[in-house]
N, C-alpha and C positions, 0 to 999 in steps of 0.2 A: 362380612363373614371372613371372608379371607385375610381382612387386615387384623380383624380379631383374632383369626388364628396366628397369625403373623406375629401380632403383639404377643402372645404368647408364648410363642417361639421366644420371642425376644427376650422376654422377662425370663423364660426360664435359661435360656442361655447364658444370662446377664448373675442366675443365682448360682448357675453350675461354679463359675468361677472362685465367685463370693465364699461360697463352701468349702472350694479348695484351696482357697485361700486360709481361712480361717483353719481347716486341718493340717495346713502344713506351718502357721504359725504355732498351734498348740503343738505340734512336732518338734518344732526346733525349742521353744521354751523347755519344753520337759528334758530334752536334750542340754541346752545350756543350764537350767537347774539343777540338773546331776552335775556337769562338769562342775559346775560354780560349788556344789555343796562336795565334792573329791577336792577340790583345790583351796576352797574356802577356808570358812571356820571349823569344820571336822567332818566327820562321816555323816553320810546318811544317816535318818533316822527309820530304824525299822521296828516291827511289832515283835518283840521277845517277848509277849506273853501266848503269840500264836506257835511262834518255834518253839518255847520251851514245852509249852503243853502238847505237840504235836511230837516231840523229840521224847517227851515221858510216856506218850501212851505208844511209841513205836517201841522203845527200848521193851516197854511192860509187854507187849503182843508176841514181839520177836521172840523172847527170850521167856518165855511164860511167867512173867513174874520176878522172875531172880533178880532182877537189878530192882535195887528201890531208891531209884532217884528221885527226890522228890521236887515237885514243879518249885516250889521256893529255894531250894539250891540252884536251880537251873538259872532263875532270874537273879538270883544275887550274882551268880557267876558270869552272867550275861552284863548286867550292870556296870560290874568290875570292870569287865573288859572294856566297854564304850567308855568308862571316867578314864581309862590309862589311853584308848585311841583318839580321845578330845586332846587330854593334854599331850601325846606325844605326835598329833597331825602333821604338824609342820615339817619334821624331822624325817619324815616317810619320803621316800621320791615319787615323784610323779608315775613313773611308769610301774612302782609296786602298786597306788592305789589304782590306778587302772586296770591293772590286774586281777587283782584281790578283791575290790570292791565293786560285789555285783548285789547291789540291794533289789534288783528284779529274779533272782534265782529262785529256786526252790526251798522255802525255812532259812532264808539269809541267818548267819549269826556272827557276833561282834568277836566272839571266841576265835571263831575260822579266820575271821578278818585280819584279828590280832596277829596271829599265827602265821597266817599269809606274808603280811606287811614285814613284819619282823624277820621271817627269813630270805624274804627276797630283798629286802634292805641290807641284811648280811652278806647275803649271795653276792650283790653288786660289790658292796665294800671290798669283799675278798679279792675278786675277780680283779679290780681298779688295784688292791696290793700287790697281788702276784702279777701283773702286769708292767707294774712301774719295778718291782722286786727281781722281777725275771730278765727285763732288759738289763738290768744293773749286774746281775750275778752273770747273765751269761757273757756281757762284757768283760766282766772282771775275768773267766776262765780266759775268753781268746787273749787277754793281756797275760795271763801268767803262761800261757801255751807257747805264746812269742817269746815268752824270757825264758823259756825253758830250752828253746828248738835256738 
């Protein structure tokens, strides 16, 4: 009897590590696939039907029906934004993709991602230009001051 319960204990204890290993594998693979989707061939796929349906319902309810946003218009806009994201995906910096593309957030949308990616890319570009331009202009100011003295 004690062997039987010992056997069950051993069996149970080997099952726990197996279950843990499977769980860890699933988590690692999900993160890897999200990372690959961000850095690979394009943005992650989201359910724009759900996003548009919820957005249209929220606008209709929140504003008393004063906004006449059609579901089809929303779907066309989201699809156009997705198409543009796929086209420009390789041109977006990795940090912008990391910050802007959040497929697990509540009602993710391609339009929002595209806006965030474009703005982040442009800000990074401006900062880089300002950093290189500032160092050159301050150096020329120092030179002109030294010449004037």
